[in-house]
N, CA and C atoms as a LAMMPS dump frame, in Angstrom:
ITEM: TIMESTEP
0
ITEM: NUMBER OF ATOMS
270
ITEM: BOX BOUNDS ff ff ff
-5.0000000000000000e+02 5.0000000000000000e+02
-5.0000000000000000e+02 5.0000000000000000e+02
-5.0000000000000000e+02 5.0000000000000000e+02
ITEM: ATOMS id mol type element x y z
1 1 1 N 0.834 -1.041 -0.076
2 1 2 C -0.032 0.091 0.161
3 1 3 C 0.374 1.177 0.213
4 2 1 N -0.041 2.016 -0.733
5 2 2 C 1.24 3.052 -0.645
6 2 3 C 0.846 4.272 0.25
7 3 1 N 1.849 5.159 0.654
8 3 2 C 2.023 5.786 1.522
9 3 3 C 1.648 7.165 0.756
10 4 1 N 0.342 8.226 1.666
11 4 2 C -0.183 8.95 1.348
12 4 3 C 0.924 10.336 0.97
13 5 1 N 0.922 10.916 0.547
14 5 2 C 1.995 12.259 0.033
15 5 3 C 1.965 13.058 0.829
16 6 1 N 2.594 13.625 1.748
17 6 2 C 2.567 14.572 2.567
18 6 3 C 2.425 16.008 2.259
19 7 1 N 1.618 17.18 2.362
20 7 2 C 1.681 18.077 1.765
21 7 3 C 1.802 19.062 2.543
22 8 1 N 3.305 19.694 2.134
23 8 2 C 3.991 20.924 2.451
24 8 3 C 2.818 21.755 2.616
25 9 1 N 3.397 22.611 4.05
26 9 2 C 2.376 23.034 5.034
27 9 3 C 3.485 24.463 5.323
28 10 1 N 3.216 25.267 5.08
29 10 2 C 3.448 26.431 5.651
30 10 3 C 3.512 27.979 6.128
31 11 1 N 3.834 28.686 7.08
32 11 2 C 2.747 29.745 7.852
33 11 3 C 2.745 31.138 7.133
34 12 1 N 1.371 31.819 7.256
35 12 2 C 1.451 33.084 6.779
36 12 3 C 1.649 33.779 7.021
37 13 1 N 2.944 35.009 6.801
38 13 2 C 3.352 35.521 8.013
39 13 3 C 2.583 36.831 8.344
40 14 1 N 1.129 37.508 7.667
41 14 2 C 0.017 37.688 8.234
42 14 3 C -1.081 37.527 9.483
43 15 1 N -1.772 36.169 9
44 15 2 C -1.988 35.454 10.342
45 15 3 C -1.466 34.537 10.953
46 16 1 N -0.335 33.832 10.61
47 16 2 C 0.136 33.045 11.382
48 16 3 C 0.042 32.037 11.54
49 17 1 N -0.774 31.044 10.234
50 17 2 C -1.86 30.141 10.235
51 17 3 C -0.823 29.214 9.29
52 18 1 N -0.922 27.923 9.729
53 18 2 C -0.17 27.2 8.723
54 18 3 C -1.295 26.974 8.022
55 19 1 N -1.324 26.987 6.765
56 19 2 C -1.917 26.493 5.486
57 19 3 C -0.863 25.514 4.553
58 20 1 N -1.89 25.019 3.749
59 20 2 C -0.932 24.42 2.365
60 20 3 C -0.253 25.041 1.943
61 21 1 N 0.728 24.762 1.335
62 21 2 C 2.221 25.86 0.891
63 21 3 C 1.134 26.267 -1.294
64 22 1 N 0.405 25.408 -1.11
65 22 2 C -0.406 25.721 -2.992
66 22 3 C -1.008 26.906 -3.015
67 23 1 N -1.549 26.848 -1.329
68 23 2 C -3.072 27.956 -0.611
69 23 3 C -2.049 28.955 -0.989
70 24 1 N -0.684 29.594 -0.473
71 24 2 C -0.348 31.053 -0.48
72 24 3 C -0.005 31.859 -1.401
73 25 1 N 0.538 32.385 -1.577
74 25 2 C 1.224 33.336 -1.963
75 25 3 C 2.865 33.217 -1.617
76 26 1 N 4.016 32.94 -2.25
77 26 2 C 5.269 32.853 -1.768
78 26 3 C 5.605 34.472 -2.469
79 27 1 N 6.096 35.282 -1.497
80 27 2 C 6.742 36.521 -1.549
81 27 3 C 8.733 36.701 -1.715
82 28 1 N 8.922 36.224 -2.449
83 28 2 C 10.249 35.837 -2.785
84 28 3 C 11.756 37.09 -2.426
85 29 1 N 13.223 37.121 -2.298
86 29 2 C 13.967 38.166 -2.002
87 29 3 C 15.066 37.218 -3.025
88 30 1 N 15.087 37.51 -3.896
89 30 2 C 16.47 36.954 -4.943
90 30 3 C 17.816 36.955 -4.073
91 31 1 N 18.669 36.502 -4.871
92 31 2 C 20.29 36.605 -4.48
93 31 3 C 20.02 37.881 -4.71
94 32 1 N 20.212 38.477 -5.158
95 32 2 C 20.663 39.83 -5.591
96 32 3 C 19.738 41.212 -5.185
97 33 1 N 18.534 40.625 -4.528
98 33 2 C 18.049 41.447 -2.938
99 33 3 C 16.544 41.869 -3.664
100 34 1 N 16.475 41.317 -5.172
101 34 2 C 15.208 42.095 -5.433
102 34 3 C 13.895 41.025 -5.068
103 35 1 N 12.576 41.952 -4.505
104 35 2 C 11.756 41.557 -3.785
105 35 3 C 10.325 40.725 -4.705
106 36 1 N 9.864 40.203 -4.548
107 36 2 C 8.97 40.133 -5.817
108 36 3 C 7.895 38.959 -5.517
109 37 1 N 6.914 38.659 -6.633
110 37 2 C 5.81 37.118 -6.163
111 37 3 C 6.22 36.373 -6.928
112 38 1 N 6.083 35.126 -6.258
113 38 2 C 6.564 34.105 -6.962
114 38 3 C 4.906 32.81 -6.975
115 39 1 N 4.68 32.877 -8.477
116 39 2 C 3.305 32.624 -7.941
117 39 3 C 3.577 30.464 -8.568
118 40 1 N 4.951 30.645 -9.097
119 40 2 C 5.147 28.812 -9.739
120 40 3 C 5.778 28.308 -8.252
121 41 1 N 6.373 29.16 -7.107
122 41 2 C 6.669 28.586 -6.248
123 41 3 C 8.333 27.868 -6.33
124 42 1 N 8.915 28.291 -7.116
125 42 2 C 10.637 27.822 -8.023
126 42 3 C 11.404 28.612 -8.445
127 43 1 N 11.265 30.033 -8.2
128 43 2 C 12.329 31.428 -7.954
129 43 3 C 13.763 30.746 -7.197
130 44 1 N 14.627 31.017 -7.565
131 44 2 C 15.609 31.298 -5.94
132 44 3 C 15.705 32.41 -5.476
133 45 1 N 16.145 31.833 -3.653
134 45 2 C 15.873 32.805 -3.037
135 45 3 C 15.024 32.702 -1.793
136 46 1 N 15.67 34.068 -0.791
137 46 2 C 14.334 33.547 0.507
138 46 3 C 12.999 33.408 0.434
139 47 1 N 12.017 32.776 0.483
140 47 2 C 10.812 32.681 0.734
141 47 3 C 9.642 32.967 1.657
142 48 1 N 9.158 33.768 2.033
143 48 2 C 8.064 34.424 3.113
144 48 3 C 6.511 34.284 1.998
145 49 1 N 5.513 33.315 3.171
146 49 2 C 4.124 33.105 2.522
147 49 3 C 3.315 33.723 2.957
148 50 1 N 2.051 34.034 2.225
149 50 2 C 1.306 35.139 2.74
150 50 3 C -0.019 34.274 1.314
151 51 1 N -1.375 33.867 2.989
152 51 2 C -2.751 34.445 2.283
153 51 3 C -2.799 34.896 1.445
154 52 1 N -3.7 34.231 0.162
155 52 2 C -4.184 35.289 -0.904
156 52 3 C -5.56 36.375 -0.245
157 53 1 N -5.282 37.369 0.445
158 53 2 C -6.17 37.628 1.307
159 53 3 C -5.87 39.162 1.83
160 54 1 N -7.103 40.35 1.419
161 54 2 C -6.353 41.348 1.964
162 54 3 C -6.568 41.758 3.117
163 55 1 N -7.027 41.03 4.077
164 55 2 C -6.393 41.163 5.677
165 55 3 C -4.883 40.724 6.116
166 56 1 N -5.029 39.732 5.592
167 56 2 C -3.336 38.884 6.182
168 56 3 C -2.42 39.917 4.803
169 57 1 N -2.6 40.487 4.255
170 57 2 C -2.202 41.521 3.912
171 57 3 C -1.293 42.411 4.421
172 58 1 N -2.709 43.021 5.182
173 58 2 C -2.383 44.288 5.791
174 58 3 C -1.989 44.114 7.187
175 59 1 N -2.292 43.172 7.839
176 59 2 C -1.746 42.208 9.17
177 59 3 C -0.111 42.26 8.998
178 60 1 N 0.075 41.423 7.892
179 60 2 C 2.441 41.914 7.741
180 60 3 C 2.379 42.477 7.69
181 61 1 N 1.947 43.556 6.899
182 61 2 C 2.645 45.248 6.207
183 61 3 C 2.709 45.947 7.874
184 62 1 N 1.393 45.863 8.537
185 62 2 C 1.798 46.395 10.054
186 62 3 C 2.638 45.94 10.661
187 63 1 N 3.017 44.831 10.765
188 63 2 C 3.576 43.975 11.793
189 63 3 C 5.197 44.248 10.885
190 64 1 N 5.356 44.454 9.809
191 64 2 C 6.784 44.582 9.505
192 64 3 C 6.991 42.86 9.454
193 65 1 N 6.083 41.783 9.04
194 65 2 C 6.402 40.509 8.921
195 65 3 C 7.492 40.184 7.682
196 66 1 N 7.073 40.729 6.295
197 66 2 C 7.978 40.624 5.287
198 66 3 C 9.509 41.151 5.649
199 67 1 N 9.244 42.424 6.152
200 67 2 C 11.068 42.573 6.167
201 67 3 C 11.533 42.019 7.564
202 68 1 N 11.036 41.721 8.316
203 68 2 C 11.547 40.515 9.248
204 68 3 C 11.984 39.587 8.576
205 69 1 N 11.359 39.03 7.892
206 69 2 C 11.609 37.584 7.243
207 69 3 C 12.678 37.505 6.182
208 70 1 N 12.872 39.048 5.185
209 70 2 C 13.858 38.858 4.403
210 70 3 C 15.042 40.006 5.198
211 71 1 N 15.176 40.778 5.746
212 71 2 C 16.154 41.414 6.725
213 71 3 C 16.032 42.5 5.982
214 72 1 N 15.228 43.049 5.016
215 72 2 C 15.283 44.142 4.579
216 72 3 C 14.502 44.939 4.099
217 73 1 N 13.733 45.691 3.84
218 73 2 C 12.852 47.163 3.453
219 73 3 C 12.284 46.597 2.763
220 74 1 N 10.645 46.298 2.304
221 74 2 C 10.453 46.009 1.301
222 74 3 C 9.994 46.957 0.831
223 75 1 N 10.381 47.441 -0.8
224 75 2 C 9.781 48.933 -1.337
225 75 3 C 8.42 48.899 -1.992
226 76 1 N 7.873 50.29 -1.723
227 76 2 C 6.795 50.272 -1.981
228 76 3 C 5.546 49.243 -2.901
229 77 1 N 6.958 49.858 -4.248
230 77 2 C 5.72 48.807 -5.079
231 77 3 C 5.847 47.817 -5.293
232 78 1 N 6.809 46.844 -3.939
233 78 2 C 6.118 45.817 -4.218
234 78 3 C 4.674 45.601 -3.271
235 79 1 N 4.843 46.48 -2.329
236 79 2 C 3.28 46.454 -1.565
237 79 3 C 2.209 47.069 -2.398
238 80 1 N 2.646 47.726 -2.79
239 80 2 C 1.26 48.058 -4.326
240 80 3 C 1.038 46.557 -5.472
241 81 1 N 2.303 46.028 -5.283
242 81 2 C 2.195 45.201 -6.727
243 81 3 C 0.692 43.808 -5.792
244 82 1 N 1.356 43.433 -4.36
245 82 2 C 0.506 42.385 -3.479
246 82 3 C -0.074 42.847 -3.315
247 83 1 N -0.627 43.998 -3.131
248 83 2 C -2.427 44.895 -2.969
249 83 3 C -3.246 44.702 -4.175
250 84 1 N -2.406 44.664 -5.599
251 84 2 C -3.087 44.66 -6.583
252 84 3 C -3.71 43.191 -7.438
253 85 1 N -2.225 42.071 -6.658
254 85 2 C -2.869 41.287 -6.84
255 85 3 C -3.777 40.26 -5.823
256 86 1 N -3.957 40.811 -4.666
257 86 2 C -4.48 40.277 -4.078
258 86 3 C -5.958 40.94 -4.781
259 87 1 N -6.178 41.879 -4.862
260 87 2 C -7.359 42.62 -5.521
261 87 3 C -8.031 41.472 -6.881
262 88 1 N -7.009 41.579 -7.641
263 88 2 C -7.664 40.935 -8.576
264 88 3 C -7.991 38.938 -8.381
265 89 1 N -7.461 38.391 -7.392
266 89 2 C -7.216 37.13 -6.539
267 89 3 C -8.889 36.876 -5.963
268 90 1 N -9.374 37.904 -5.47
269 90 2 C -10.87 37.587 -4.969
270 90 3 C -11.999 38.014 -6.11
């Protein structure tokens, strides 16, 4: 009998809940220091995960969770793009 495949879990930096990796949006900081959204989950670099929910994004921004995850400031255009993606996702 085949063992059930383990589903990777990640913690949302906004609500701090553990969820399935594929349900979350990955924000990645590349080795060059560029912060962007990664929908494929394959981009190289340090990743942080967010629920596709505007509330989690607001919470993460207020708590500066992404800045802490990447040890770097998040450019305003990245926040704007995240907000845009969340709006289209709903």
